[in-house]
C-alpha positions, 0 to 999 in steps of 0.5 A: 532627421528626414529631409527632402534630400533623403528622399532623392537619396532614397528614390535614387538607391529603389531606382537602381534596384529598379533597374536590377530588377528588371535587368536581372530578374527576368530570364526568359526577356534576356536579350537574343542570344544571351546566355546568362550572367555569371559571377567570380564567385559562381554560388549567385547564379549556381544557386539563384542568389543572383535572381533572388536579389534582383526579385527582392530589388522588387521593393523599389515599387513599395519604396516609391509608394511609402516615398510618395505618401511620406512626402504627400502628409508634409505637404498636406499638414503645411497645408501646400498640397493640391491635388489637381497640381499633382496630378498636373505635374505627374502627367506632365513629366510621363508626356515629355518621355511619351512624346518624345521615345514612342515616336523613336520607337515606331521610327526607328525600332518598328521590327516585325521580323518574327525571329525576334523576341516579342518585346522586341516587336510590339512597336509592328502596328498592322492595324491603325486603330489598333495603335490610335486605341493603344496610344489613346489609353496609354496618353491617358495613363489608363493602359500600358501597352506600349511599355508594359512597366508603365502601369506603376503611372496609373496605380500611384495616380490611383492612390494619390485621392486615396491618400489624401482622404487617409489623411483627412479620415485620420486627422484627430487620431494621435497614437501610431498603433492605432494608426498602424492598426488602420492600415492593417484593416484596409489591407485585410479589406483588399486583400481578404474581404474585397477579393472574396466579395468578387467570388460571389454572385451580387459582385461578381463584376465588379472588377470591370467597374474602374473605380473598384478596380482603381482605388479599392482593389488597389495593388497590394504594395499602393497601400504603402502610401499609407503606411509612408502617411502614418510615419510622417504623421507620427516622426516615425523614421526621425525616432528611429535614426535617432539611436544611428547617431551616437553611433560610430561609423553608424553608416556601417550598421545602416549597411548591415541592415540592408543584408537582413532585409534582404534575408528576412525577405527573401527567406523567412517571410516573404513579403507578408511582412513588409509593412515593417521592412520597408521602414527598416529598409528607409531607415537603414539607407538613410542612416547610411547616406548621413555617413557618407555625404558624397555617396548621398550627393551621387544618389541624389542625382539618381533620385532627381532623374528617378522620374525619368529613369523608371519611364525609359530604361525598360526601351534600352533592355526589353523593347529597342532590340538594337540597345539590348544587345548593348545592354546585355553585352558581358555576362557581368551583372554589375557592367551590364547594370551600369551600361543600362544605367549611362543609357536611360541616365544620358536619355533622362538628362536628353529629355530634359535638354529637350523640353528645355530647348522647346521652352526655349524656343517657345516664342519662335514656335509661336510666330511660326505656327500661330498667325498674330494676334488681332490689333485693337483699332485704336481709340479716337 
């Protein structure tokens, strides 16, 4: 079984990997004065294994697309999927963070000291027009100038109609192999055919077309949404998990598969075989969580806040200078990782609490800012 709880738990793991990826994987973005991480086993840093783990953690993007496609198909099959409603929910969740954190950034974290890292000075707008253009672009999701890691929003948004189209076009195919071949064909067209088309005279400016760029020439990781749809359609995650159900301490086997995937992806074949790595990783994580229900509940909590955590965490490790010093206050990657998680989770809870309060105060605010509706004259 692979339920919504399983999806939340795997999302929780994915968002933890995202935090680690952004915390450790970019030495040029470390806080000012931070000299690097140290571990008890020096080989982790001296041999570059720690950085390699951080690079591998970028698989979280593919996981989010895969799980998104998985859920999309199940809702579509149950005739409960409404594209516009899904888009509205995504924008609502996105705006809840943007409308809170961008004003906070402009008021409290607007630095113009040239000695500070460039990322800590991105809110120092000297040109009002330029700021408004950036704000409008980010508000619509078309750009990600106020937080560079918000690029994922547009990519995910663009894949939703494509995923829905894929569900409808493959509705009558009953073979897992055929559906997987279709996914491989789409990947080939995107990565080889369409990319090479841009080098021709006829299609030289095709990448300036918003529809071609966002819906056809998508990020290669976004194609995992199609992969998630195929695995949901054929119930293949459950089929792969089934052999583990008879094993004693099955969670150990699930835990053991994850470093194998890390080694193969990082040191053998790279991301080329993500079409195999992503499902294996999801199955391994799900088997592990099934064996330790208490741990699963903890990751489900993180999964519940995964969207907020994604949107807010880089403010603390990249953009808010004072907080970057707190996040990188030790040389331990584990401790700093937990600090970043604590700050991000606290901010995520704050975002939800703030908008719940606004909802509670809505009647009072309406009375303050809106005139009362005119009363219709009583009929004689």
